[in-house]
LOPA-945280 format. One record per residue (C-alpha): residue number from 1; residue in three letters; x, y, z. Coordinates in pm, whole numbers. Layout:
REM LOPA-945280
{pt NUM,'ALA',{X,Y,Z}} ...
REM end
This chain:
REM LOPA-945280
{pt 1,'MET',{979,-2721,-678}} {pt 2,'ALA',{1200,-2832,-377}} {pt 3,'ARG',{1173,-2564,-77}} {pt 4,'SER',{1444,-2526,220}} {pt 5,'ASP',{1397,-2393,542}} {pt 6,'GLY',{1670,-2160,479}} {pt 7,'ASN',{1710,-1862,708}} {pt 8,'CYS',{1870,-1545,662}} {pt 9,'SER',{2219,-1499,810}} {pt 10,'LEU',{2246,-1178,987}} {pt 11,'SER',{2625,-1107,867}} {pt 12,'THR',{2417,-1037,539}} {pt 13,'VAL',{2250,-741,714}} {pt 14,'HIS',{2485,-469,630}} {pt 15,'GLU',{2631,-661,294}} {pt 16,'TRP',{2417,-428,82}} {pt 17,'GLU',{2607,-92,248}} {pt 18,'SER',{2928,-248,64}} {pt 19,'PRO',{3063,34,-231}} {pt 20,'ASP',{3154,-311,-390}} {pt 21,'TYR',{2817,-459,-340}} {pt 22,'GLU',{2627,-417,-708}} {pt 23,'PRO',{2799,-98,-726}} {pt 24,'LEU',{2622,35,-1031}} {pt 25,'LEU',{2277,-13,-924}} {pt 26,'PRO',{2088,278,-681}} {pt 27,'VAL',{1986,93,-360}} {pt 28,'SER',{1645,99,-418}} {pt 29,'GLU',{1721,-132,-714}} {pt 30,'LYS',{2001,-367,-533}} {pt 31,'SER',{1916,-766,-450}} {pt 32,'ASN',{1889,-805,-42}} {pt 33,'PRO',{2123,-1017,51}} {pt 34,'LEU',{1899,-1190,311}} {pt 35,'THR',{1653,-1308,39}} {pt 36,'ARG',{1886,-1445,-256}} {pt 37,'ASP',{1657,-1767,-232}} {pt 38,'ILE',{1373,-1685,-132}} {pt 39,'ASP',{1227,-1905,-423}} {pt 40,'ARG',{1369,-2186,-284}} {pt 41,'VAL',{1212,-2176,75}} {pt 42,'SER',{946,-2290,270}} {pt 43,'ALA',{642,-2021,378}} {pt 44,'GLY',{818,-2010,721}} {pt 45,'SER',{1134,-1882,610}} {pt 46,'ILE',{977,-1649,359}} {pt 47,'VAL',{791,-1498,621}} {pt 48,'ARG',{1134,-1502,838}} {pt 49,'MET',{1342,-1325,566}} {pt 50,'LEU',{1054,-1075,490}} {pt 51,'GLN',{1059,-972,867}} {pt 52,'ALA',{1465,-905,863}} {pt 53,'CYS',{1414,-666,561}} {pt 54,'ASP',{1132,-504,736}} {pt 55,'ALA',{1351,-463,1001}} {pt 56,'GLN',{1601,-278,817}} {pt 57,'ILE',{1371,26,777}} {pt 58,'PHE',{1491,107,1131}} {pt 59,'GLN',{1841,-32,1124}} {pt 60,'GLU',{2087,230,1325}} {pt 61,'GLU',{2320,362,1092}} {pt 62,'LYS',{2666,155,1052}} {pt 63,'GLY',{2947,384,913}} {pt 64,'ASN',{2836,671,688}} {pt 65,'THR',{2786,493,385}} {pt 66,'TYR',{2404,618,364}} {pt 67,'LYS',{2212,822,616}} {pt 68,'GLY',{1905,590,753}} {pt 69,'LEU',{1600,666,886}} {pt 70,'LEU',{1616,754,1246}} {pt 71,'SER',{1941,989,1150}} {pt 72,'ASP',{1986,1299,1282}} {pt 73,'GLN',{2005,1481,926}} {pt 74,'VAL',{1637,1262,865}} {pt 75,'VAL',{1468,1380,1179}} {pt 76,'LYS',{1600,1781,1161}} {pt 77,'THR',{1475,1757,759}} {pt 78,'MET',{1114,1594,938}} {pt 79,'MET',{1079,1871,1166}} {pt 80,'GLU',{1120,2152,951}} {pt 81,'VAL',{864,2032,674}} {pt 82,'THR',{626,1992,983}} {pt 83,'ARG',{659,2319,1086}} {pt 84,'ARG',{574,2440,730}} {pt 85,'VAL',{282,2246,758}} {pt 86,'GLU',{174,2404,1048}} {pt 87,'ILE',{195,2723,936}} {pt 88,'ILE',{-24,2638,669}} {pt 89,'LEU',{-289,2444,914}} {pt 90,'LYS',{-278,2762,1178}} {pt 91,'SER',{-345,3016,854}} {pt 92,'GLY',{-576,2729,685}} {pt 93,'PHE',{-769,2652,985}} {pt 94,'ASN',{-829,2999,1084}} {pt 95,'ARG',{-969,3146,777}} {pt 96,'GLU',{-1205,2836,794}} {pt 97,'LEU',{-1311,2905,1092}} {pt 98,'LYS',{-1402,3255,992}} {pt 99,'GLU',{-1563,3170,679}} {pt 100,'LEU',{-1753,2864,802}} {pt 101,'ASN',{-1624,2706,497}} {pt 102,'GLN',{-1469,2313,549}} {pt 103,'ARG',{-1275,2272,283}} {pt 104,'SER',{-1000,2000,317}} {pt 105,'LEU',{-669,2166,324}} {pt 106,'TYR',{-473,1860,194}} {pt 107,'ALA',{-502,1683,-185}} {pt 108,'TYR',{-352,1438,-347}} {pt 109,'ILE',{-261,1306,-681}} {pt 110,'ILE',{-207,980,-829}} {pt 111,'ALA',{-4,929,-1169}} {pt 112,'GLY',{-311,805,-1362}} {pt 113,'GLY',{-550,885,-1143}} {pt 114,'ASP',{-773,714,-932}} {pt 115,'ARG',{-793,426,-1116}} {pt 116,'ALA',{-442,358,-1019}} {pt 117,'LEU',{-530,289,-682}} {pt 118,'PHE',{-730,-38,-797}} {pt 119,'SER',{-568,-147,-1158}} {pt 120,'SER',{-192,-52,-1251}} {pt 121,'GLN',{-134,290,-1431}} {pt 122,'GLU',{277,270,-1545}} {pt 123,'ALA',{263,476,-1822}} {pt 124,'PRO',{169,804,-1678}} {pt 125,'GLU',{477,807,-1427}} {pt 126,'ASP',{678,864,-1733}} {pt 127,'ASP',{490,1235,-1810}} {pt 128,'PRO',{588,1521,-1647}} {pt 129,'LYS',{379,1772,-1838}} {pt 130,'LEU',{108,1594,-1717}} {pt 131,'GLY',{269,1562,-1357}} {pt 132,'ALA',{274,1986,-1336}} {pt 133,'LEU',{-58,2018,-1510}} {pt 134,'SER',{-221,1778,-1253}} {pt 135,'LEU',{-62,1989,-975}} {pt 136,'LYS',{-139,2342,-1136}} {pt 137,'LYS',{-502,2223,-1153}} {pt 138,'VAL',{-523,2094,-794}} {pt 139,'CYS',{-413,2429,-659}} {pt 140,'GLU',{-550,2673,-872}} {pt 141,'GLY',{-585,3005,-708}} {pt 142,'LYS',{-416,2885,-398}} {pt 143,'LYS',{-145,3135,-223}} {pt 144,'ARG',{82,2898,-32}} {pt 145,'VAL',{126,2541,-101}} {pt 146,'LEU',{345,2236,74}} {pt 147,'PHE',{399,1987,-222}} {pt 148,'ILE',{568,1616,-114}} {pt 149,'GLY',{652,1452,-406}} {pt 150,'ILE',{673,1092,-380}} {pt 151,'SER',{920,866,-594}} {pt 152,'CYS',{1098,571,-404}} {pt 153,'GLY',{1363,548,-653}} {pt 154,'LEU',{1390,904,-704}} {pt 155,'SER',{1316,840,-1082}} {pt 156,'ALA',{971,922,-1223}} {pt 157,'PRO',{954,1186,-1466}} {pt 158,'PHE',{574,1276,-1351}} {pt 159,'VAL',{699,1381,-1023}} {pt 160,'ALA',{1011,1545,-1150}} {pt 161,'GLY',{779,1764,-1355}} {pt 162,'GLN',{565,1839,-1047}} {pt 163,'LEU',{907,1943,-886}} {pt 164,'ASP',{1032,2174,-1153}} {pt 165,'PHE',{690,2338,-1146}} {pt 166,'CYS',{729,2400,-831}} {pt 167,'LEU',{1070,2543,-866}} {pt 168,'GLN',{1002,2763,-1096}} {pt 169,'ASN',{646,2907,-902}} {pt 170,'HIS',{867,2899,-594}} {pt 171,'GLU',{707,3254,-436}} {pt 172,'VAL',{398,2988,-383}} {pt 173,'TYR',{507,2617,-352}} {pt 174,'THR',{772,2497,-121}} {pt 175,'PRO',{875,2105,-235}} {pt 176,'VAL',{892,1827,-43}} {pt 177,'LEU',{1094,1497,-201}} {pt 178,'VAL',{1047,1146,-67}} {pt 179,'GLY',{1256,918,-155}} {pt 180,'PHE',{1499,638,-36}} {pt 181,'ASN',{1822,660,-265}} {pt 182,'PRO',{2113,896,-208}} {pt 183,'THR',{2043,1200,-448}} {pt 184,'HIS',{2390,1092,-625}} {pt 185,'GLN',{2194,820,-763}} {pt 186,'ALA',{1867,967,-882}} {pt 187,'ARG',{1828,922,-1196}} {pt 188,'ASP',{1969,1049,-1474}} {pt 189,'GLU',{1851,968,-1828}} {pt 190,'PRO',{1692,1221,-2035}} {pt 191,'ILE',{1332,1306,-2037}} {pt 192,'PRO',{1129,1302,-2378}} {pt 193,'GLY',{1056,1682,-2426}} {pt 194,'CYS',{1243,1808,-2099}} {pt 195,'THR',{1544,1998,-2059}} {pt 196,'PHE',{1564,1852,-1682}} {pt 197,'THR',{1647,1481,-1567}} {pt 198,'PHE',{1520,1391,-1217}} {pt 199,'ARG',{1863,1409,-1103}} {pt 200,'SER',{1921,1772,-1232}} {pt 201,'VAL',{1605,1835,-1034}} {pt 202,'VAL',{1722,1688,-685}} {pt 203,'GLN',{2032,1888,-747}} {pt 204,'ARG',{1826,2225,-798}} {pt 205,'MET',{1668,2145,-445}} {pt 206,'GLN',{1994,2023,-298}} {pt 207,'GLU',{2086,2400,-335}} {pt 208,'LEU',{1731,2576,-219}} {pt 209,'ALA',{1785,2307,71}} {pt 210,'LYS',{2028,2529,227}} {pt 211,'SER',{1785,2788,275}} {pt 212,'GLN',{1481,2579,365}} {pt 213,'THR',{1316,2702,77}} {pt 214,'ALA',{1299,2264,-32}} {pt 215,'PHE',{1363,1953,147}} {pt 216,'LEU',{1455,1612,70}} {pt 217,'ILE',{1380,1323,251}} {pt 218,'ASN',{1595,1053,141}} {pt 219,'PRO',{1698,806,401}} {pt 220,'ALA',{1835,457,295}} {pt 221,'VAL',{1620,200,422}} {pt 222,'GLY',{1776,-96,234}} {pt 223,'PRO',{1732,-309,-101}} {pt 224,'GLU',{1363,-488,-121}} {pt 225,'ALA',{1302,-820,15}} {pt 226,'ILE',{1224,-859,-397}} {pt 227,'SER',{1435,-648,-616}} {pt 228,'GLY',{1294,-314,-712}} {pt 229,'SER',{946,-395,-547}} {pt 230,'SER',{936,-52,-347}} {pt 231,'ARG',{542,-123,-264}} {pt 232,'MET',{675,-310,25}} {pt 233,'LYS',{944,-112,203}} {pt 234,'GLY',{927,186,-17}} {pt 235,'GLY',{566,178,77}} {pt 236,'SER',{577,133,437}} {pt 237,'ALA',{868,400,511}} {pt 238,'THR',{677,658,320}} {pt 239,'LYS',{379,602,470}} {pt 240,'LEU',{534,642,839}} {pt 241,'LEU',{732,956,724}} {pt 242,'LEU',{387,1138,624}} {pt 243,'GLU',{184,1026,918}} {pt 244,'ILE',{437,1130,1136}} {pt 245,'VAL',{526,1467,987}} {pt 246,'LEU',{110,1549,951}} {pt 247,'SER',{51,1411,1299}} {pt 248,'ALA',{314,1610,1467}} {pt 249,'ALA',{177,1937,1265}} {pt 250,'HIS',{-205,1849,1384}} {pt 251,'ALA',{-42,1785,1749}} {pt 252,'ALA',{141,2146,1745}} {pt 253,'VAL',{-164,2365,1614}} {pt 254,'PHE',{-465,2142,1795}} {pt 255,'SER',{-288,2086,2122}} {pt 256,'HIS',{7,2294,2158}} {pt 257,'ALA',{240,1998,2172}} {pt 258,'PRO',{590,2138,2050}} {pt 259,'ILE',{798,1985,1749}} {pt 260,'THR',{1058,1781,1902}} {pt 261,'SER',{1323,1532,1769}} {pt 262,'THR',{1223,1337,2043}} {pt 263,'GLY',{859,1305,1981}} {pt 264,'ILE',{977,1215,1622}} {pt 265,'LEU',{1211,919,1723}} {pt 266,'GLN',{961,815,2002}} {pt 267,'HIS',{663,810,1668}} {pt 268,'MET',{900,606,1489}} {pt 269,'ARG',{947,339,1794}} {pt 270,'ALA',{565,339,1798}} {pt 271,'TYR',{637,203,1442}} {pt 272,'GLU',{887,-2,1469}} {pt 273,'ASN',{673,-192,1773}} {pt 274,'ALA',{394,-250,1470}} {pt 275,'LEU',{655,-446,1312}} {pt 276,'ASP',{768,-657,1618}} {pt 277,'VAL',{439,-719,1722}} {pt 278,'THR',{326,-793,1353}} {pt 279,'TYR',{584,-1059,1304}} {pt 280,'ALA',{526,-1199,1663}} {pt 281,'GLN',{243,-1372,1477}} {pt 282,'SER',{497,-1520,1235}} {pt 283,'GLU',{372,-1902,1257}} {pt 284,'ALA',{-23,-1765,1153}} {pt 285,'ILE',{150,-1539,911}} {pt 286,'SER',{306,-1846,729}} {pt 287,'ALA',{-20,-2038,747}} {pt 288,'LEU',{-194,-1750,541}} {pt 289,'LEU',{63,-1713,316}} {pt 290,'GLU',{95,-2140,248}} {pt 291,'ALA',{-299,-2137,180}} {pt 292,'ALA',{-272,-1771,-79}} {pt 293,'GLY',{-6,-1995,-263}} {pt 294,'GLN',{-201,-2302,-272}} {pt 295,'SER',{-475,-2097,-447}} {pt 296,'LEU',{-263,-1908,-651}} {pt 297,'ARG',{-87,-2259,-793}} {pt 298,'CYS',{-414,-2416,-881}} {pt 299,'GLY',{-503,-2077,-1103}} {pt 300,'ARG',{-765,-2012,-825}} {pt 301,'CYS',{-799,-1665,-629}} {pt 302,'VAL',{-684,-1462,-309}} {pt 303,'TYR',{-989,-1210,-205}} {pt 304,'TYR',{-946,-943,86}} {pt 305,'LEU',{-1303,-865,255}} {pt 306,'GLY',{-1260,-545,475}} {pt 307,'TRP',{-1390,-255,666}} {pt 308,'GLY',{-1225,103,740}} {pt 309,'SER',{-890,204,608}} {pt 310,'LEU',{-740,-149,662}} {pt 311,'ALA',{-931,-223,359}} {pt 312,'LEU',{-816,57,168}} {pt 313,'LEU',{-436,-143,225}} {pt 314,'GLY',{-628,-445,85}} {pt 315,'LEU',{-762,-302,-214}} {pt 316,'ILE',{-323,-146,-285}} {pt 317,'ASP',{-154,-436,-198}} {pt 318,'ALA',{-405,-678,-462}} {pt 319,'SER',{-335,-388,-725}} {pt 320,'GLU',{11,-348,-678}} {pt 321,'CYS',{32,-756,-790}} {pt 322,'LYS',{-55,-679,-1117}} {pt 323,'PRO',{274,-482,-1245}} {pt 324,'THR',{468,-665,-1011}} {pt 325,'PHE',{395,-1006,-1054}} {pt 326,'GLY',{266,-1018,-1386}} {pt 327,'ALA',{-77,-1138,-1223}} {pt 328,'ASP',{-421,-1114,-1376}} {pt 329,'TYR',{-678,-853,-1153}} {pt 330,'LYS',{-839,-1174,-1091}} {pt 331,'ASP',{-596,-1341,-906}} {pt 332,'VAL',{-569,-1096,-627}} {pt 333,'ARG',{-832,-853,-551}} {pt 334,'GLY',{-945,-647,-251}} {pt 335,'PHE',{-1288,-533,-179}} {pt 336,'ILE',{-1385,-285,87}} {pt 337,'SER',{-1761,-217,314}} {pt 338,'GLY',{-1915,98,183}} {pt 339,'GLY',{-1746,60,-167}} {pt 340,'TYR',{-1641,430,-291}} {pt 341,'ARG',{-1881,578,-42}} {pt 342,'GLU',{-1641,469,238}} {pt 343,'LEU',{-1340,548,-9}} {pt 344,'ASN',{-1428,910,-64}} {pt 345,'ASN',{-1194,942,-361}} {pt 346,'ASN',{-1163,1249,-596}} {pt 347,'GLU',{-1293,1081,-887}} {pt 348,'GLY',{-1650,904,-711}} {pt 349,'PRO',{-1730,550,-827}} {pt 350,'LEU',{-1506,389,-1064}} {pt 351,'THR',{-1766,94,-1173}} {pt 352,'SER',{-1817,195,-1496}} {pt 353,'LEU',{-1462,123,-1625}} {pt 354,'GLY',{-1519,-258,-1553}} {pt 355,'PRO',{-1551,-529,-1295}} {pt 356,'GLU',{-1178,-476,-1220}} {pt 357,'PHE',{-1313,-93,-1039}} {pt 358,'CYS',{-1615,-321,-866}} {pt 359,'ILE',{-1494,-285,-505}} {pt 360,'ALA',{-1789,-304,-265}} {pt 361,'HIS',{-1870,-580,-45}} {pt 362,'GLU',{-2209,-606,-233}} {pt 363,'ASP',{-1986,-608,-578}} {pt 364,'PHE',{-1797,-959,-404}} {pt 365,'LEU',{-2152,-1058,-323}} {pt 366,'HIS',{-2313,-1040,-698}} {pt 367,'LEU',{-1940,-1109,-877}} {pt 368,'VAL',{-1767,-1352,-721}} {pt 369,'LEU',{-1932,-1549,-475}} {pt 370,'PRO',{-2157,-1759,-650}} {pt 371,'TYR',{-1843,-1869,-766}} {pt 372,'LEU',{-1637,-1928,-456}} {pt 373,'SER',{-1426,-2277,-361}} {pt 374,'ASP',{-1301,-2466,-164}} {pt 375,'LYS',{-916,-2344,-359}} {pt 376,'ASP',{-973,-1970,-297}} {pt 377,'THR',{-843,-1795,-9}} {pt 378,'VAL',{-1135,-1534,129}} {pt 379,'LEU',{-929,-1312,438}} {pt 380,'LEU',{-1116,-1090,631}} {pt 381,'ILE',{-953,-763,759}} {pt 382,'TYR',{-1119,-546,1036}} {pt 383,'THR',{-1055,-407,1396}} {pt 384,'HIS',{-1285,-432,1681}} {pt 385,'SER',{-1353,-92,1678}} {pt 386,'ASP',{-1575,-193,1322}} {pt 387,'ASP',{-1932,-328,1331}} {pt 388,'VAL',{-1823,-696,1403}} {pt 389,'SER',{-2217,-811,1366}} {pt 390,'GLU',{-2141,-701,991}} {pt 391,'VAL',{-1842,-890,974}} {pt 392,'VAL',{-1994,-1222,1087}} {pt 393,'LYS',{-2310,-1166,864}} {pt 394,'LEU',{-2042,-1142,550}} {pt 395,'ALA',{-1871,-1431,721}} {pt 396,'SER',{-2137,-1645,706}} {pt 397,'ARG',{-2272,-1603,318}} {pt 398,'VAL',{-1875,-1652,260}} {pt 399,'ARG',{-1869,-1976,447}} {pt 400,'GLU',{-2159,-2130,263}} {pt 401,'LYS',{-1935,-2153,-45}} {pt 402,'THR',{-1593,-2227,97}} {pt 403,'SER',{-1416,-2352,435}} {pt 404,'ASN',{-1121,-2170,319}} {pt 405,'LEU',{-1189,-1834,519}} {pt 406,'HIS',{-975,-1669,717}} {pt 407,'ALA',{-936,-1356,923}} {pt 408,'VAL',{-698,-1105,1064}} {pt 409,'TYR',{-843,-834,1325}} {pt 410,'HIS',{-675,-641,1591}} {pt 411,'GLN',{-796,-515,1897}} {pt 412,'ALA',{-651,-285,2185}} {pt 413,'ASP',{-585,-501,2503}} {pt 414,'GLY',{-902,-520,2730}} {pt 415,'ASP',{-1157,-462,2424}} {pt 416,'THR',{-1402,-697,2469}} {pt 417,'ALA',{-1688,-504,2359}} {pt 418,'ALA',{-1716,-747,2036}} {pt 419,'THR',{-1620,-1064,2212}} {pt 420,'VAL',{-1975,-1303,2143}} {pt 421,'GLN',{-1925,-1194,1775}} {pt 422,'GLN',{-1561,-1259,1729}} {pt 423,'ASP',{-1663,-1627,1917}} {pt 424,'ASP',{-1894,-1666,1546}} {pt 425,'ILE',{-1646,-1564,1297}} {pt 426,'ASN',{-1412,-1790,1488}} {pt 427,'ARG',{-1649,-2096,1460}} {pt 428,'LEU',{-1673,-1974,1072}} {pt 429,'CYS',{-1295,-1936,959}} {pt 430,'LEU',{-1024,-2184,913}} {pt 431,'SER',{-797,-1968,1079}} {pt 432,'THR',{-802,-1634,1269}} {pt 433,'LEU',{-508,-1434,1338}} {pt 434,'LYS',{-564,-1191,1656}} {pt 435,'ILE',{-308,-876,1733}} {pt 436,'THR',{-364,-770,2030}} {pt 437,'TRP',{-188,-428,2168}} {pt 438,'LEU',{-116,-431,2484}} {pt 439,'SER',{11,-95,2575}} {pt 440,'PRO',{-243,74,2341}} {pt 441,'ALA',{-106,413,2205}} {pt 442,'PRO',{-331,748,2163}} {pt 443,'GLY',{-639,689,1966}} {pt 444,'SER',{-473,812,1626}} {pt 445,'LEU',{-157,646,1655}} {pt 446,'LEU',{-296,304,1763}} {pt 447,'HIS',{-489,295,1446}} {pt 448,'MET',{-177,435,1261}} {pt 449,'GLN',{-16,108,1404}} {pt 450,'TRP',{-278,-92,1288}} {pt 451,'GLU',{-242,14,914}} {pt 452,'LEU',{149,-37,927}} {pt 453,'SER',{61,-384,1064}} {pt 454,'THR',{-197,-503,830}} {pt 455,'LYS',{-4,-337,535}} {pt 456,'LEU',{301,-584,642}} {pt 457,'LEU',{81,-874,710}} {pt 458,'LEU',{-62,-799,276}} {pt 459,'ASN',{268,-756,164}} {pt 460,'ALA',{380,-1086,313}} {pt 461,'VAL',{124,-1282,189}} {pt 462,'SER',{46,-1121,-178}} {pt 463,'THR',{449,-1143,-201}} {pt 464,'GLY',{479,-1465,-53}} {pt 465,'ALA',{212,-1689,-254}} {pt 466,'HIS',{354,-1547,-568}} {pt 467,'VAL',{708,-1680,-484}} {pt 468,'LEU',{506,-2006,-421}} {pt 469,'LYS',{376,-1979,-716}} {pt 470,'GLY',{702,-1960,-888}} {pt 471,'LYS',{668,-1578,-1006}} {pt 472,'ILE',{992,-1476,-855}} {pt 473,'TYR',{1395,-1568,-968}} {pt 474,'GLN',{1624,-1582,-675}} {pt 475,'ASN',{1490,-1264,-533}} {pt 476,'HIS',{1417,-1086,-866}} {pt 477,'MET',{1026,-997,-970}} {pt 478,'ILE',{1107,-1191,-1347}} {pt 479,'ASP',{767,-1127,-1459}} {pt 480,'VAL',{730,-793,-1405}} {pt 481,'GLN',{532,-600,-1676}} {pt 482,'VAL',{745,-348,-1863}} {pt 483,'THR',{512,-84,-1911}} {pt 484,'ASN',{723,241,-1845}} {pt 485,'SER',{1063,349,-1912}} {pt 486,'LYS',{1147,275,-1522}} {pt 487,'LEU',{1021,-56,-1558}} {pt 488,'TYR',{1228,-93,-1906}} {pt 489,'TYR',{1532,1,-1802}} {pt 490,'ARG',{1474,-226,-1474}} {pt 491,'ALA',{1425,-497,-1703}} {pt 492,'SER',{1725,-445,-1892}} {pt 493,'ARG',{1959,-449,-1625}} {pt 494,'LEU',{1847,-731,-1465}} {pt 495,'LEU',{1851,-970,-1765}} {pt 496,'GLN',{2218,-851,-1759}} {pt 497,'LYS',{2320,-969,-1390}} {pt 498,'LEU',{2066,-1271,-1407}} {pt 499,'SER',{2247,-1373,-1770}} {pt 500,'GLY',{2577,-1231,-1707}} {pt 501,'CYS',{2571,-1091,-2059}} {pt 502,'PRO',{2635,-747,-2188}} {pt 503,'GLN',{2409,-447,-2176}} {pt 504,'HIS',{2371,-477,-2593}} {pt 505,'ARG',{2266,-829,-2601}} {pt 506,'CYS',{2044,-795,-2311}} {pt 507,'GLU',{1873,-490,-2474}} {pt 508,'GLU',{1830,-715,-2823}} {pt 509,'ALA',{1649,-980,-2613}} {pt 510,'LEU',{1419,-788,-2445}} {pt 511,'LEU',{1300,-626,-2757}} {pt 512,'LYS',{1284,-949,-2911}} {pt 513,'ALA',{1050,-1076,-2623}} {pt 514,'ILE',{836,-753,-2661}} {pt 515,'TYR',{774,-743,-3025}} {pt 516,'ARG',{802,-1118,-3082}} {pt 517,'VAL',{1052,-1180,-3292}} {pt 518,'ASP',{1364,-1359,-3337}} {pt 519,'GLU',{1544,-1104,-3571}} {pt 520,'LEU',{1504,-688,-3521}} {pt 521,'SER',{1428,-470,-3780}} {pt 522,'THR',{1574,-129,-3835}} {pt 523,'GLY',{1214,9,-3715}} {pt 524,'ILE',{1240,-132,-3403}} {pt 525,'THR',{1588,-55,-3317}} {pt 526,'SER',{1533,274,-3424}} {pt 527,'SER',{1224,351,-3206}} {pt 528,'ASP',{1204,531,-2836}} {pt 529,'THR',{1195,356,-2522}} {pt 530,'ALA',{778,489,-2524}} {pt 531,'THR',{733,361,-2804}} {pt 532,'HIS',{875,-18,-2682}} {pt 533,'THR',{645,6,-2349}} {pt 534,'ARG',{346,83,-2517}} {pt 535,'THR',{384,-256,-2760}} {pt 536,'ALA',{486,-434,-2400}} {pt 537,'ARG',{190,-310,-2264}} {pt 538,'SER',{-23,-625,-2444}} {pt 539,'ARG',{270,-876,-2408}} {pt 540,'THR',{312,-1131,-2101}} {pt 541,'LYS',{618,-1310,-1984}} {pt 542,'VAL',{837,-1051,-2183}} {pt 543,'VAL',{1144,-1044,-1889}} {pt 544,'PRO',{1105,-1465,-1878}} {pt 545,'LEU',{1127,-1544,-2251}} {pt 546,'ALA',{1428,-1294,-2272}} {pt 547,'LEU',{1568,-1472,-1999}} {pt 548,'VAL',{1563,-1853,-2088}} {pt 549,'SER',{1686,-1700,-2444}} {pt 550,'LEU',{2023,-1541,-2300}} {pt 551,'LEU',{2089,-1840,-2073}} {pt 552,'THR',{1994,-2132,-2309}} {pt 553,'GLY',{2040,-1964,-2680}} {pt 554,'CYS',{1707,-2093,-2796}} {pt 555,'SER',{1508,-1931,-3005}} {pt 556,'LEU',{1206,-1697,-2905}} {pt 557,'MET',{948,-1989,-2963}} {pt 558,'GLU',{1108,-2222,-2856}} {pt 559,'ALA',{1166,-2030,-2507}} {pt 560,'GLU',{811,-1959,-2480}} {pt 561,'SER',{708,-2333,-2563}} {pt 562,'HIS',{934,-2412,-2267}} {pt 563,'LEU',{792,-2197,-2036}} {pt 564,'GLU',{419,-2285,-2134}} {pt 565,'GLN',{497,-2610,-2011}} {pt 566,'GLN',{712,-2532,-1706}} {pt 567,'SER',{588,-2143,-1598}} {pt 568,'ILE',{852,-2135,-1313}} {pt 569,'VAL',{1162,-1973,-1518}} {pt 570,'ARG',{1430,-2147,-1274}} {pt 571,'GLU',{1292,-2470,-1333}} {pt 572,'ALA',{1243,-2400,-1722}} {pt 573,'VAL',{1583,-2299,-1775}} {pt 574,'ALA',{1711,-2637,-1602}} {pt 575,'VAL',{1512,-2845,-1822}} {pt 576,'ILE',{1666,-2646,-2143}} {pt 577,'ILE',{1986,-2725,-1978}} {pt 578,'ASP',{1977,-3095,-1913}} {pt 579,'LYS',{1820,-3173,-2269}} {pt 580,'ALA',{2114,-3010,-2436}} 
REM end
């Protein structure tokens, strides 16, 4: 596939904000005009496009169409939520001191449980009752709870169920919703078994927000570089919002620092600086992206070997590739030093669930290293505060099997403690990407900058690699797995946009691809979305098959044959049209 060296036009930066731009889609589902031809450009141009898209997170407001991350309203709401966290920390911390009980004041809930950290668990997102029960179980006996529900598109029934539970028990729960669509774009489709929709829950929260008994933090950060892929900007914005609120609350309690809009904005600017520092290494990121892309194109794999919290970012980035790109779990995998001991997750070790859940470096050495070749890409991820001698040992083991070894590491300016060991790593690796932070922030903030920087970099590498492999059509996730209602509706809208066909034809094509039939039976058409998505979980290339059928008029069997010969959808369509 020919790739140009295209550049992003600055004139398109605010195009998505126009009321006429894809008016029927919420912001989180719109295509980003900056990346229209990301599937046809070079690795270097992919990185530049991703940089331009990530910069939209901190984009200054232009007009009043959407409120941005830096808007007065968002900052004010963040301050109010911070004060609620401060109150809970004060009362909780004092009580713990008296009781000499070091219980954590924080708990997390993930749709699908801990396995969702490493393997796509999309179906539980559709279960509002499970969401409410999970929250109730975690908070049993608590007298005051601040619940932060995260749904980037304001769409997940799991979170809607939790928020509804909070609203029904407002004497204990204060709900906070974090997402990146305006409230009127919250999903309004009926939720089976429920009397509410996500939008109706949001509307109830809006009323309570007037009395500050519920809060919505929903800035628009612009469409994703790959349409709908909220693991990218949505994930980054969620990370920084939560860290700013929680760290400001901790500073207020333990350092008596006042909670101010100036302080919150300064923290945001520190994250914006992390973005700039990261993409200053765009040439080196492009090289990593190209190496990873070559591995995937020849049917080989990409491995992240990390330390500490940066390794967790690698685990999550790898796990998101499967639902986003229809990838196999082996295509991109993450491993963490210390395994589940370091992770300290709720459910403990999950290795009994299968090799997909083997995440320790020891697992990599046992399960992967013997079969490693120069066609695989291995990336070491660490900081100079980690045990660099341990990094050297692992690098030496990997280097015995492959020369395609790379490293990304962070260090504060002037930190030379591990210089000798780093020289050893440089000799072992094909390339090393060192990110030096010239004006170090206080310890915890510096590490949070390292984390955001690592997330941006890994997102770029894994996304770009799949773009080079042909998993993207224009700037859409064409091989997305249709495993829950959100993805089902997304697939239907995507087919309408790319084919120009009416909704009913697109949904028919989607169902034919799910059930692998050329004629739909009454049993299929009368079934609900949940039945369709259950069937789709065992299918591959559902959306590509439907799109090829719609664009060319060929049968499902013919479409499947063409995609077997040419996996890149845009090229497969061109071949069929040329033959017609």
